[in-house]
PLY file of the C-alpha trace (Angstrom):
ply
format ascii 1.0
element vertex 381
property float x
property float y
property float z
element edge 380
property int vertex1
property int vertex2
end_header
65.92 219.38 55.04
66.75 215.80 54.12
70.21 214.54 55.08
71.44 218.12 55.34
70.13 219.17 51.91
67.10 221.44 51.43
64.14 219.79 49.71
61.50 222.01 48.10
57.98 220.64 47.77
55.04 222.25 46.02
51.33 221.88 46.75
49.00 220.89 43.88
47.36 223.80 42.07
43.85 222.49 42.68
44.13 222.82 46.48
42.83 226.01 48.07
45.30 227.97 50.20
42.81 227.98 53.06
42.83 224.18 52.99
46.61 224.10 53.08
46.72 226.37 56.14
44.77 223.76 58.11
47.71 221.41 57.90
50.31 223.91 59.04
50.59 225.31 62.53
53.00 227.78 63.96
56.13 226.08 65.16
56.60 226.18 68.92
58.22 224.09 71.56
54.98 222.26 72.33
54.33 220.77 68.90
57.82 220.77 67.43
59.51 217.44 66.91
63.12 216.63 67.74
65.67 219.09 66.35
69.46 219.35 66.43
69.24 221.32 69.68
66.45 219.17 71.07
67.52 215.55 70.79
64.69 214.25 72.97
61.16 214.33 71.51
58.58 216.28 73.54
56.29 214.48 75.93
53.54 212.57 74.18
55.72 211.92 71.12
57.79 208.85 72.02
60.86 207.74 70.10
60.01 205.29 67.33
61.11 201.74 67.92
63.54 200.02 65.59
61.46 198.74 62.71
62.68 196.52 59.92
61.13 198.09 56.82
60.74 195.88 53.78
60.34 197.89 50.58
58.16 195.97 48.16
58.16 198.33 45.20
59.49 201.71 44.08
58.39 203.79 41.12
60.86 206.45 40.05
63.93 206.90 37.89
66.93 209.23 38.27
67.63 210.60 34.83
68.21 214.31 35.24
71.78 214.24 36.57
72.83 210.62 36.04
73.79 208.65 32.93
74.34 205.01 32.14
71.78 204.09 34.73
69.81 201.44 32.86
71.08 197.92 32.08
69.84 194.49 31.10
71.02 191.64 33.31
71.83 188.08 32.29
68.48 187.07 33.81
66.82 189.47 31.29
65.74 191.70 34.16
66.11 195.48 33.95
68.24 197.23 36.56
68.29 200.94 37.38
68.40 203.20 40.45
66.52 205.98 42.15
67.31 207.74 45.45
69.21 205.16 47.56
67.63 202.10 45.94
68.71 199.84 43.11
65.64 198.40 41.42
65.64 195.13 39.50
62.49 195.00 37.38
60.96 192.00 35.65
60.05 193.39 32.18
57.42 190.69 31.65
55.71 191.36 34.99
55.49 195.11 35.80
54.41 194.38 39.36
57.44 192.22 40.15
60.49 193.99 41.52
63.53 193.12 43.59
65.10 196.01 45.49
68.65 196.35 46.79
68.50 198.78 49.72
71.93 198.57 51.36
72.97 202.11 50.43
72.66 204.91 52.97
72.45 207.89 50.59
71.57 208.76 47.00
73.06 206.52 44.32
74.75 208.39 41.48
76.41 205.69 39.34
75.84 202.08 38.33
77.81 199.46 36.40
77.14 195.86 35.40
79.96 193.35 34.93
80.22 191.45 31.67
79.17 188.29 33.53
75.69 189.83 33.71
75.07 189.57 37.45
77.85 191.40 39.34
76.85 194.98 40.09
78.73 198.09 41.22
76.68 200.95 42.64
78.15 204.17 44.00
76.57 206.61 46.40
77.28 210.25 47.20
78.49 211.58 50.56
76.00 213.00 53.03
75.27 213.69 56.66
74.11 211.39 59.41
71.48 212.34 61.99
74.20 213.60 64.33
75.69 215.80 61.56
78.72 213.55 61.15
79.90 212.82 57.63
78.69 209.80 55.73
81.44 209.11 53.15
80.79 208.28 49.53
81.59 204.71 48.55
80.93 201.89 46.08
79.27 198.56 46.79
79.99 195.54 44.60
77.31 192.89 44.94
75.52 189.93 43.40
72.20 190.74 41.71
70.89 187.22 42.35
71.59 186.83 46.07
72.23 190.52 47.02
75.47 189.37 48.66
77.91 192.26 49.01
81.39 191.34 47.78
83.29 194.58 48.42
82.93 198.11 49.77
85.40 200.41 48.06
86.26 204.09 47.94
85.52 204.98 51.59
87.33 208.27 52.40
88.76 208.19 48.88
85.95 209.30 46.57
85.25 213.04 46.68
81.53 213.96 46.91
80.43 211.01 44.80
81.12 208.98 41.66
80.24 210.36 38.23
80.64 207.08 36.38
81.63 203.44 37.00
82.77 200.76 34.58
84.05 197.18 34.86
86.87 195.93 32.68
86.30 192.95 30.41
87.70 189.47 31.08
90.56 188.60 28.75
93.93 186.87 28.56
95.48 189.27 31.08
92.82 188.34 33.62
94.03 184.75 33.61
97.69 185.75 33.82
97.51 188.51 36.43
94.17 187.70 38.11
93.04 191.27 37.44
89.42 192.38 37.22
89.20 196.16 37.26
86.53 198.57 38.37
87.11 202.16 37.27
85.55 205.28 38.79
85.68 209.01 38.05
84.57 211.22 40.95
83.23 214.76 41.30
86.52 216.32 42.41
87.62 219.47 40.56
90.33 217.36 38.90
87.91 214.42 38.37
90.15 211.80 39.90
90.29 208.43 38.12
90.56 205.43 40.46
90.88 201.83 39.37
90.58 198.90 41.78
91.24 195.22 41.29
88.01 194.40 43.10
88.73 190.65 43.25
91.87 191.30 45.32
90.54 191.33 48.90
93.94 191.93 50.46
93.67 195.70 50.00
91.08 198.43 49.52
93.54 200.83 47.93
93.12 201.55 44.21
95.69 200.17 41.80
95.55 203.45 39.85
94.80 206.92 41.22
95.25 209.77 38.77
93.68 213.17 38.08
92.06 213.43 34.66
90.93 216.98 33.79
89.29 220.04 35.29
86.82 220.11 32.39
83.44 218.40 32.44
83.55 214.59 32.59
80.51 212.53 31.63
81.71 208.91 31.65
84.38 206.33 30.94
84.66 202.95 29.25
87.15 200.10 28.95
88.15 198.56 25.64
87.20 194.88 25.33
89.39 191.97 24.23
92.77 193.42 25.15
95.60 191.05 26.05
98.44 192.26 28.27
97.24 195.86 28.78
94.07 197.74 29.58
92.82 200.61 27.45
90.36 203.15 28.78
88.61 206.26 27.46
87.29 209.13 29.57
84.89 211.44 27.76
83.11 214.73 28.35
84.55 218.09 27.33
87.52 216.11 26.03
88.13 212.57 24.83
91.15 211.08 26.59
92.76 207.68 26.01
94.62 205.81 28.75
96.91 202.81 28.44
97.31 200.86 31.69
100.10 198.33 32.14
99.39 195.58 34.66
102.38 195.25 37.00
104.18 197.72 34.73
106.05 199.51 37.51
107.41 199.19 41.05
106.75 201.18 44.19
109.25 202.31 46.84
109.28 198.78 48.28
109.97 197.31 44.81
106.52 195.81 44.73
104.91 195.48 41.29
102.21 198.07 40.68
99.99 199.08 37.76
100.89 202.27 35.92
99.35 204.55 33.30
101.98 204.26 30.61
100.27 206.58 28.12
97.67 209.35 28.25
96.60 211.11 25.09
93.79 213.48 24.13
91.94 213.14 20.86
92.19 215.96 18.31
89.32 217.20 16.16
91.09 218.23 12.95
88.96 220.06 10.40
85.86 218.63 11.99
83.07 220.02 14.09
83.96 219.52 17.74
80.92 219.02 19.99
80.57 221.15 23.08
80.29 217.97 25.16
80.77 214.31 24.27
77.65 212.95 25.93
77.88 209.23 25.20
80.23 206.54 23.93
80.32 202.83 23.15
83.01 200.41 21.98
82.26 197.40 19.80
83.76 193.93 20.46
86.12 194.58 17.53
87.36 197.76 19.23
85.60 200.43 17.18
84.88 203.52 19.28
81.76 205.59 18.61
80.96 208.83 20.45
77.79 210.91 20.54
77.92 214.67 20.92
75.69 217.42 22.21
75.27 218.61 18.61
73.59 215.38 17.43
76.66 214.02 15.62
77.97 210.48 16.01
81.72 210.22 15.43
83.63 207.05 14.61
87.21 206.86 15.84
87.96 203.53 14.17
89.29 200.39 15.81
92.91 201.54 16.24
92.44 204.79 18.16
93.66 203.35 21.47
96.76 201.88 19.81
97.46 205.20 18.11
97.26 206.94 21.49
99.63 204.36 22.99
102.18 205.14 20.29
102.14 208.80 21.35
99.93 210.17 18.57
96.59 211.90 19.05
93.64 209.99 17.56
91.47 211.86 15.04
87.93 211.13 13.81
87.56 208.63 10.97
84.11 209.85 9.93
81.00 211.46 11.39
77.34 211.87 10.54
74.26 213.62 11.85
72.15 211.12 13.79
69.77 213.17 15.95
68.35 216.65 16.29
69.85 217.60 19.61
72.21 215.71 21.90
72.94 212.01 21.46
72.14 211.02 25.04
72.99 207.33 24.80
74.98 204.82 22.74
75.05 201.09 23.47
76.00 197.96 21.59
73.37 195.45 20.51
74.05 192.06 22.09
74.31 189.49 19.31
73.13 189.90 15.74
70.42 192.28 14.60
68.59 191.91 11.27
71.43 189.69 10.03
74.20 192.17 10.92
76.94 191.14 13.36
77.86 194.49 14.98
75.08 196.99 15.58
74.52 199.71 18.13
71.65 201.76 19.53
71.54 205.53 19.72
69.01 207.60 21.64
68.60 211.33 21.29
67.03 214.41 22.75
64.68 214.40 19.75
62.89 211.34 21.15
64.14 208.81 18.58
65.90 205.48 19.19
67.82 204.18 16.18
69.76 201.03 15.33
72.91 201.37 13.21
75.06 198.81 11.43
78.76 199.42 12.04
79.77 197.79 8.76
78.04 200.20 6.38
77.19 203.25 8.50
80.11 205.17 6.96
78.68 204.96 3.45
74.99 204.52 4.18
74.57 206.85 7.17
71.02 205.64 7.63
69.67 203.56 10.52
68.45 200.01 10.09
65.43 200.88 12.20
64.20 203.90 14.12
61.31 204.51 16.49
59.99 207.63 18.19
59.04 207.80 21.85
57.41 210.49 24.02
60.14 212.72 25.43
63.88 212.20 25.13
65.67 208.84 24.98
67.85 209.14 28.06
69.30 205.63 28.16
68.91 202.40 26.17
69.59 198.91 27.52
69.63 195.72 25.46
0 1
1 2
2 3
3 4
4 5
5 6
6 7
7 8
8 9
9 10
10 11
11 12
12 13
13 14
14 15
15 16
16 17
17 18
18 19
19 20
20 21
21 22
22 23
23 24
24 25
25 26
26 27
27 28
28 29
29 30
30 31
31 32
32 33
33 34
34 35
35 36
36 37
37 38
38 39
39 40
40 41
41 42
42 43
43 44
44 45
45 46
46 47
47 48
48 49
49 50
50 51
51 52
52 53
53 54
54 55
55 56
56 57
57 58
58 59
59 60
60 61
61 62
62 63
63 64
64 65
65 66
66 67
67 68
68 69
69 70
70 71
71 72
72 73
73 74
74 75
75 76
76 77
77 78
78 79
79 80
80 81
81 82
82 83
83 84
84 85
85 86
86 87
87 88
88 89
89 90
90 91
91 92
92 93
93 94
94 95
95 96
96 97
97 98
98 99
99 100
100 101
101 102
102 103
103 104
104 105
105 106
106 107
107 108
108 109
109 110
110 111
111 112
112 113
113 114
114 115
115 116
116 117
117 118
118 119
119 120
120 121
121 122
122 123
123 124
124 125
125 126
126 127
127 128
128 129
129 130
130 131
131 132
132 133
133 134
134 135
135 136
136 137
137 138
138 139
139 140
140 141
141 142
142 143
143 144
144 145
145 146
146 147
147 148
148 149
149 150
150 151
151 152
152 153
153 154
154 155
155 156
156 157
157 158
158 159
159 160
160 161
161 162
162 163
163 164
164 165
165 166
166 167
167 168
168 169
169 170
170 171
171 172
172 173
173 174
174 175
175 176
176 177
177 178
178 179
179 180
180 181
181 182
182 183
183 184
184 185
185 186
186 187
187 188
188 189
189 190
190 191
191 192
192 193
193 194
194 195
195 196
196 197
197 198
198 199
199 200
200 201
201 202
202 203
203 204
204 205
205 206
206 207
207 208
208 209
209 210
210 211
211 212
212 213
213 214
214 215
215 216
216 217
217 218
218 219
219 220
220 221
221 222
222 223
223 224
224 225
225 226
226 227
227 228
228 229
229 230
230 231
231 232
232 233
233 234
234 235
235 236
236 237
237 238
238 239
239 240
240 241
241 242
242 243
243 244
244 245
245 246
246 247
247 248
248 249
249 250
250 251
251 252
252 253
253 254
254 255
255 256
256 257
257 258
258 259
259 260
260 261
261 262
262 263
263 264
264 265
265 266
266 267
267 268
268 269
269 270
270 271
271 272
272 273
273 274
274 275
275 276
276 277
277 278
278 279
279 280
280 281
281 282
282 283
283 284
284 285
285 286
286 287
287 288
288 289
289 290
290 291
291 292
292 293
293 294
294 295
295 296
296 297
297 298
298 299
299 300
300 301
301 302
302 303
303 304
304 305
305 306
306 307
307 308
308 309
309 310
310 311
311 312
312 313
313 314
314 315
315 316
316 317
317 318
318 319
319 320
320 321
321 322
322 323
323 324
324 325
325 326
326 327
327 328
328 329
329 330
330 331
331 332
332 333
333 334
334 335
335 336
336 337
337 338
338 339
339 340
340 341
341 342
342 343
343 344
344 345
345 346
346 347
347 348
348 349
349 350
350 351
351 352
352 353
353 354
354 355
355 356
356 357
357 358
358 359
359 360
360 361
361 362
362 363
363 364
364 365
365 366
366 367
367 368
368 369
369 370
370 371
371 372
372 373
373 374
374 375
375 376
376 377
377 378
378 379
379 380
């Protein structure tokens, strides 16, 4: 077992069973290492001294049960995670890596701030060597210096985070000094927590609210909002949240943030996907979602305002983009082929496509498309 969880390993097929038996001996008290009931190693097997291990490189990628785990930093480095490590890879030099190793258990979620260098990474809960609980939490840190700014969510996050997302800087940031980090955890009710991570006076979230018992895949903030924050949580459902900064008061008449509106989207006369697997929002506010059925749905640029008014947003248009699930959607930074707003899509069919938001409704054909071996799990640009 590793950290209280069973780990199954398999021997290569080309190794004879007789050879394998040479490496395994019957367990007995003479050759058995330290166990939970035997804290002291047997004679001849001294305790290891404290060693400062410096990890130079790591070659792996967690893609089976994690999404949105690949980003491009402002330095043009690629960042992703595996096990308890966050790896920052130089794309122009495959042998050059920088590794952030301050987590104590498996990382499950990652987010990059719009400034391009502030990182949030969240780990799951686990067990220490003495069987005591190691709580899930989030570290916010600098990708240049590896300085840790905050440690949030201790004894708050259940099991581990599913998804993390930073809010975008806007007019409200200057007025209220608010910079949000949102998290959805693995609780049965998938609790949504939002911290103002720049406020070091408290570690309590500004918002703490249950979302749904259905499957949740991720969440995303709307950019370029002024006095309010708009957020979407997607998975089995697509839910819009309107958050008012200092919109309420607590028992001590202190100003607090509140969720003023919560509204689910409605699929009228359209094919509803089993799961909304991916989503992205353009700088102009147009929301695009990718489903498990290969469809990309546009919700227009007023869906969040429609939800705030108390009405349920409905799809504007949809089109078939991939054969199989649309695993990833992400905006293209800057112009592409002369078009101002473009986005990437990656599917289970192994194709990565680039779409122009301006004419995708009428054209429904990608600007460019390329096939890769296997599925396109995540795209960073």
